[in-house]
N, CA, C and O atoms as a DFTB+ gen file, in Angstrom:
436 C
 N C O
     1  1      13.396     144.723     102.515
     2  2      14.230     145.993     102.072
     3  2      15.366     145.420     102.069
     4  3      15.830     144.439     102.649
     5  1      15.972     146.590     100.920
     6  2      17.102     146.621     100.346
     7  2      18.279     147.471     101.271
     8  3      18.168     148.637     101.650
     9  1      19.151     146.776     101.462
    10  2      20.483     147.441     102.485
    11  2      20.994     148.651     101.757
    12  3      21.224     148.539     100.553
    13  1      21.232     150.015     102.484
    14  2      21.796     150.714     102.179
    15  2      23.253     150.445     101.678
    16  3      24.082     150.040     102.493
    17  1      23.740     150.735      99.841
    18  2      24.916     150.563      99.851
    19  2      26.130     151.373     100.497
    20  3      26.060     152.585     100.700
    21  1      27.360     150.519     100.833
    22  2      28.460     151.410     101.719
    23  2      28.877     152.897     101.240
    24  3      28.847     153.240     100.058
    25  1      29.239     153.669     102.220
    26  2      29.132     154.415     102.205
    27  2      30.548     154.988     101.035
    28  3      31.453     154.160     100.940
    29  1      30.714     156.183     100.282
    30  2      31.970     155.989      99.270
    31  2      33.090     156.465     100.032
    32  3      32.979     156.944     101.161
    33  1      34.192     156.325      99.394
    34  2      35.365     156.679     100.027
    35  2      35.641     157.926     100.166
    36  3      35.246     158.669      99.267
    37  1      36.267     158.425     101.125
    38  2      36.164     159.696     101.462
    39  2      37.607     160.203     100.451
    40  3      38.456     159.437      99.995
    41  1      37.563     161.412     100.322
    42  2      38.373     162.251      99.577
    43  2      39.877     161.894      99.915
    44  3      40.733     161.636      99.069
    45  1      40.020     161.914     100.968
    46  2      41.576     161.298     101.370
    47  2      41.547     160.366     101.620
    48  3      42.653     160.191     102.133
    49  1      40.758     158.991     101.678
    50  2      40.921     157.774     101.102
    51  2      41.355     157.506      99.596
    52  3      42.026     156.534      99.251
    53  1      40.931     158.392      98.835
    54  2      40.928     158.160      97.463
    55  2      42.362     158.864      96.879
    56  3      42.985     158.507      95.880
    57  1      42.578     159.585      97.483
    58  2      43.990     160.487      97.549
    59  2      44.756     159.568      98.147
    60  3      45.557     159.189      97.292
    61  1      44.910     159.102      98.982
    62  2      45.772     157.847      99.949
    63  2      46.055     156.606      98.562
    64  3      47.104     156.471      97.932
    65  1      45.071     156.011      98.421
    66  2      44.986     154.744      97.387
    67  2      45.734     154.999      95.987
    68  3      46.395     154.059      95.546
    69  1      45.683     156.197      95.255
    70  2      46.220     156.995      94.451
    71  2      47.793     157.093      94.593
    72  3      48.532     156.734      93.676
    73  1      48.311     157.642      95.900
    74  2      49.414     157.653      96.235
    75  2      49.992     156.544      96.600
    76  3      51.211     156.556      96.425
    77  1      49.345     155.121      97.261
    78  2      50.133     153.858      97.192
    79  2      50.075     153.199      95.793
    80  3      51.001     152.475      95.427
    81  1      49.045     153.428      95.038
    82  2      49.256     152.562      94.073
    83  2      50.621     152.662      93.172
    84  3      51.257     151.752      92.640
    85  1      50.937     154.547      93.185
    86  2      52.372     155.155      92.352
    87  2      53.305     154.807      92.902
    88  3      54.329     154.645      92.239
    89  1      53.315     154.547      94.387
    90  2      54.289     154.524      94.883
    91  2      54.784     152.832      94.884
    92  3      55.968     152.500      94.825
    93  1      53.829     152.023      94.950
    94  2      54.048     150.906      94.740
    95  2      54.502     150.465      92.913
    96  3      55.197     149.501      92.589
    97  1      53.909     151.425      92.016
    98  2      54.671     150.865      90.933
    99  2      55.701     151.281      90.602
   100  3      56.337     150.770      89.680
   101  1      56.213     152.569      91.451
   102  2      57.666     153.339      91.099
   103  2      58.296     153.019      92.814
   104  3      58.259     153.997      93.561
   105  1      58.684     152.093      93.222
   106  2      59.402     151.493      94.574
   107  2      60.453     153.310      94.718
   108  3      60.304     154.173      93.852
   109  1      60.944     153.413      95.348
   110  2      62.010     154.422      95.865
   111  2      61.665     155.923      95.348
   112  3      62.498     156.828      95.401
   113  1      60.592     156.059      94.937
   114  2      60.364     157.190      94.388
   115  2      58.747     158.049      95.077
   116  3      57.568     157.705      94.990
   117  1      59.428     159.289      95.760
   118  2      58.470     159.550      96.806
   119  2      57.382     160.148      96.212
   120  3      57.575     160.889      95.248
   121  1      56.214     159.939      96.647
   122  2      55.209     160.244      95.916
   123  2      53.768     161.532      96.788
   124  3      52.890     161.237      97.598
   125  1      54.050     162.696      96.252
   126  2      53.348     163.582      96.853
   127  2      52.019     164.597      96.623
   128  3      51.671     165.076      95.543
   129  1      51.496     164.754      97.680
   130  2      50.544     165.692      97.380
   131  2      49.999     166.888      98.278
   132  3      49.655     166.489      99.391
   133  1      49.859     168.057      98.105
   134  2      49.462     169.024      99.060
   135  2      47.737     168.934      98.785
   136  3      47.127     168.858      97.718
   137  1      47.121     168.985     100.521
   138  2      45.859     168.961      99.838
   139  2      45.420     170.063     100.327
   140  3      46.226     170.828     100.855
   141  1      44.018     170.397     100.262
   142  2      42.808     171.507     100.152
   143  2      43.033     171.973     101.264
   144  3      42.682     173.151     101.322
   145  1      43.632     171.436     102.550
   146  2      43.689     172.085     103.907
   147  2      45.028     172.575     104.265
   148  3      45.240     173.417     105.138
   149  1      45.981     171.957     103.489
   150  2      47.482     172.895     103.897
   151  2      47.987     171.497     104.138
   152  3      49.212     171.519     104.261
   153  1      47.613     170.614     104.219
   154  2      48.584     169.620     105.079
   155  2      49.253     169.022     103.483
   156  3      48.865     169.206     102.329
   157  1      50.457     168.215     104.077
   158  2      51.143     167.234     102.850
   159  2      51.293     166.083     102.981
   160  3      51.397     165.579     104.100
   161  1      51.340     165.393     101.879
   162  2      50.732     164.157     102.307
   163  2      52.309     163.304     101.248
   164  3      52.501     163.545     100.056
   165  1      53.034     162.527     101.949
   166  2      54.215     161.828     101.041
   167  2      54.072     160.428     101.498
   168  3      53.744     159.940     102.580
   169  1      54.477     159.834     100.147
   170  2      54.223     158.398     100.310
   171  2      55.630     157.550      99.406
   172  3      55.995     157.706      98.241
   173  1      56.140     156.700     100.423
   174  2      57.308     155.972      99.467
   175  2      56.952     154.361      99.956
   176  3      56.413     154.117     101.035
   177  1      57.385     153.222      98.881
   178  2      57.528     152.233      99.182
   179  2      59.172     152.469      98.985
   180  3      59.776     153.275      98.278
   181  1      59.783     151.139     100.165
   182  2      61.477     151.178     100.079
   183  2      61.439     149.957     100.609
   184  3      60.637     149.596     101.470
   185  1      62.482     149.149     100.008
   186  2      62.930     147.766     100.342
   187  2      61.663     147.148     101.505
   188  3      61.679     146.945     102.719
   189  1      60.575     146.980     100.386
   190  2      59.444     146.306     100.952
   191  2      58.593     146.998     102.580
   192  3      57.838     146.376     103.327
   193  1      59.003     148.246     102.689
   194  2      58.058     149.049     103.663
   195  2      57.610     149.973     102.896
   196  3      58.066     150.342     101.813
   197  1      56.415     150.473     103.650
   198  2      55.674     151.694     102.961
   199  2      55.939     152.852     104.162
   200  3      55.889     152.613     105.368
   201  1      56.201     154.021     103.616
   202  2      56.455     154.896     104.488
   203  2      55.843     156.002     104.419
   204  3      56.026     156.353     103.253
   205  1      55.110     156.932     105.026
   206  2      54.234     157.876     104.852
   207  2      54.481     159.245     105.813
   208  3      54.865     158.959     106.947
   209  1      54.373     160.207     105.629
   210  2      54.877     161.352     106.032
   211  2      53.523     162.305     105.814
   212  3      52.947     162.360     104.727
   213  1      53.054     163.115     107.100
   214  2      51.843     164.105     107.259
   215  2      52.517     165.493     107.700
   216  3      52.844     165.880     108.823
   217  1      52.590     165.937     106.804
   218  2      53.262     167.640     107.385
   219  2      52.646     168.811     107.109
   220  3      52.019     168.894     106.054
   221  1      52.697     169.678     107.805
   222  2      52.092     171.197     107.923
   223  2      53.069     172.196     108.116
   224  3      54.083     172.058     108.801
   225  1      52.599     173.617     107.240
   226  2      53.835     174.708     107.328
   227  2      53.034     175.638     108.324
   228  3      51.889     176.090     108.301
   229  1      54.143     175.750     109.254
   230  2      53.377     176.612     110.446
   231  2      52.980     176.380     111.664
   232  3      52.852     177.130     112.633
   233  1      52.739     174.916     111.472
   234  2      51.820     174.548     112.338
   235  2      52.092     173.053     112.950
   236  3      52.781     172.340     112.220
   237  1      51.730     172.575     113.965
   238  2      52.281     170.861     113.874
   239  2      50.820     170.518     113.619
   240  3      49.831     171.235     113.772
   241  1      50.926     168.986     113.101
   242  2      49.789     168.425     112.886
   243  2      49.307     167.839     113.746
   244  3      49.826     166.831     114.227
   245  1      47.951     168.449     114.224
   246  2      46.784     168.306     115.275
   247  2      46.560     166.652     115.736
   248  3      46.451     165.694     114.970
   249  1      46.536     166.646     116.845
   250  2      45.896     164.821     117.244
   251  2      44.725     164.335     116.402
   252  3      44.433     163.212     115.988
   253  1      44.130     165.557     116.272
   254  2      42.625     164.793     115.393
   255  2      43.064     164.464     114.507
   256  3      43.107     163.259     114.258
   257  1      43.752     165.727     113.357
   258  2      44.244     165.483     112.491
   259  2      45.066     164.056     112.032
   260  3      44.934     163.552     110.917
   261  1      45.741     163.629     112.864
   262  2      46.536     162.708     113.174
   263  2      45.792     161.566     112.821
   264  3      46.263     160.854     111.933
   265  1      44.577     161.210     113.412
   266  2      43.878     160.355     114.018
   267  2      42.933     160.351     112.332
   268  3      42.801     159.320     111.673
   269  1      42.508     161.396     112.002
   270  2      41.683     161.464     110.626
   271  2      42.614     160.447     109.747
   272  3      42.234     159.348     109.345
   273  1      44.037     161.079     109.500
   274  2      44.690     160.268     108.645
   275  2      44.949     158.751     108.807
   276  3      44.695     157.916     107.939
   277  1      45.584     158.445     110.246
   278  2      45.589     157.382     110.392
   279  2      44.415     156.606     109.903
   280  3      44.713     155.744     109.076
   281  1      43.069     156.707     110.232
   282  2      41.927     156.094     109.683
   283  2      41.709     156.055     108.166
   284  3      41.763     154.964     107.597
   285  1      41.489     157.071     107.541
   286  2      41.119     157.111     105.856
   287  2      42.631     156.703     105.280
   288  3      42.496     156.783     104.059
   289  1      43.627     156.414     105.486
   290  2      44.804     156.135     104.813
   291  2      45.159     154.686     105.497
   292  3      46.280     154.207     105.329
   293  1      44.129     153.981     106.303
   294  2      44.253     152.705     106.753
   295  2      45.939     152.342     107.274
   296  3      46.618     151.363     106.965
   297  1      46.260     153.374     108.057
   298  2      48.014     153.162     108.741
   299  2      47.525     151.981     110.204
   300  3      46.785     151.983     111.187
   301  1      48.263     151.314     109.682
   302  2      48.115     149.763     110.631
   303  2      48.279     150.535     112.240
   304  3      48.837     151.622     112.390
   305  1      47.852     149.964     113.033
   306  2      47.818     149.806     114.360
   307  2      49.177     149.978     115.337
   308  3      49.365     150.625     116.368
   309  1      50.160     148.970     114.419
   310  2      51.748     148.514     114.685
   311  2      52.276     149.462     113.749
   312  3      53.419     149.269     113.335
   313  1      51.670     150.388     113.378
   314  2      52.954     150.654     112.227
   315  2      53.606     151.800     113.267
   316  3      52.975     152.522     114.039
   317  1      54.996     151.755     113.068
   318  2      56.345     152.412     113.792
   319  2      55.723     154.029     113.522
   320  3      55.293     154.461     112.452
   321  1      55.813     154.704     114.731
   322  2      55.691     155.931     114.256
   323  2      57.177     156.794     114.740
   324  3      58.038     156.689     115.614
   325  1      56.776     157.931     113.264
   326  2      58.535     158.314     113.515
   327  2      58.045     159.895     113.875
   328  3      57.067     160.240     113.211
   329  1      58.630     161.044     114.940
   330  2      59.068     160.137     115.990
   331  2      57.891     159.486     116.758
   332  3      56.759     159.807     116.398
   333  1      58.017     158.714     117.654
   334  2      57.223     158.160     118.548
   335  2      56.269     159.066     119.719
   336  3      55.206     158.879     120.310
   337  1      57.199     160.023     119.676
   338  2      56.053     160.877     120.340
   339  2      56.570     162.521     119.812
   340  3      57.745     162.853     119.651
   341  1      55.346     163.416     119.603
   342  2      56.130     164.614     119.502
   343  2      56.226     164.732     117.908
   344  3      55.674     163.874     117.219
   345  1      56.786     165.583     117.436
   346  2      56.788     166.148     116.088
   347  2      58.486     166.477     115.878
   348  3      59.281     166.979     116.672
   349  1      58.707     165.923     114.321
   350  2      60.012     166.801     113.933
   351  2      59.609     168.081     113.261
   352  3      58.419     168.363     113.120
   353  1      60.552     168.840     112.856
   354  2      60.691     170.101     112.132
   355  2      61.754     169.815     110.896
   356  3      62.667     168.989     110.878
   357  1      61.377     170.700     109.925
   358  2      62.185     170.858     108.928
   359  2      63.532     171.477     109.242
   360  3      63.467     172.251     110.196
   361  1      64.686     171.355     108.725
   362  2      65.884     171.702     109.099
   363  2      65.419     173.702     109.134
   364  3      65.650     174.299     110.186
   365  1      65.058     174.166     108.426
   366  2      64.511     175.395     108.242
   367  2      63.535     175.869     109.461
   368  3      63.454     177.055     109.779
   369  1      62.820     174.863     110.098
   370  2      61.979     174.994     111.209
   371  2      60.642     175.562     110.489
   372  3      59.914     175.912     111.418
   373  1      60.218     175.724     109.693
   374  2      58.582     176.079     109.339
   375  2      58.156     174.815     108.936
   376  3      58.081     175.111     107.744
   377  1      57.903     173.942     108.957
   378  2      57.243     172.712     108.718
   379  2      57.406     171.594     109.852
   380  3      58.520     171.326     110.302
   381  1      56.227     170.948     110.297
   382  2      56.493     170.094     111.122
   383  2      55.564     168.789     110.430
   384  3      54.670     168.761     109.584
   385  1      56.304     167.677     111.299
   386  2      55.563     166.256     110.493
   387  2      55.969     165.157     111.031
   388  3      57.060     164.940     111.559
   389  1      55.166     164.525     110.909
   390  2      55.148     162.966     111.719
   391  2      55.064     161.976     110.600
   392  3      54.487     162.165     109.529
   393  1      55.879     160.609     111.072
   394  2      55.763     159.531     109.848
   395  2      55.210     158.273     110.726
   396  3      54.882     158.157     111.907
   397  1      55.262     157.240     109.433
   398  2      54.832     156.110     109.782
   399  2      55.288     155.461     108.932
   400  3      55.382     155.891     107.782
   401  1      55.658     154.340     109.268
   402  2      56.300     152.832     108.379
   403  2      55.782     151.785     108.750
   404  3      55.259     151.675     109.859
   405  1      55.841     150.856     107.898
   406  2      55.357     149.251     108.135
   407  2      55.737     148.758     107.000
   408  3      56.023     149.406     105.994
   409  1      55.752     147.430     107.148
   410  2      55.926     146.300     106.133
   411  2      54.723     146.336     105.170
   412  3      53.645     146.807     105.534
   413  1      54.952     145.752     103.741
   414  2      53.860     145.699     103.483
   415  2      54.578     144.762     102.053
   416  3      55.713     144.893     101.596
   417  1      53.298     143.664     101.502
   418  2      53.902     142.812     100.428
   419  2      53.761     143.353      99.017
   420  3      53.160     144.427      98.985
   421  1      54.120     142.931      97.959
   422  2      53.911     143.156      96.653
   423  2      52.189     143.089      96.393
   424  3      51.601     142.040      96.655
   425  1      51.549     144.107      95.941
   426  2      50.176     144.285      95.573
   427  2      48.888     144.100      96.917
   428  3      47.677     143.904      96.824
   429  1      49.851     144.275      98.212
   430  2      49.405     144.987      99.443
   431  2      48.839     146.444      99.373
   432  3      48.882     147.146      98.362
   433  1      48.379     146.757     100.407
   434  2      48.076     148.816     100.357
   435  2      48.280     148.908     101.682
   436  3      48.214     150.002     102.242
């Protein structure tokens, strides 16, 4: 019996890979994508660190949603969460966001 092929990557994982590849190719340039469900994802590589921001307009990023991003975007368990608890808002108060930062080496995702 032939084993089943591995599942295809999720659409979010594919978008993540594209953003990380672009960020690695262009350090210090923020790569952004607005997702179908309304969330926004931003990725930047700066000084050997990868930073990701997950944002929503008008509502907080949900707990399950944050877990989904962590899984599909392969955010390491030891990544620093910003803020440590809760969420930040933009100066105009219209968007909520949470970020993660961790060290990366050239060629790593």
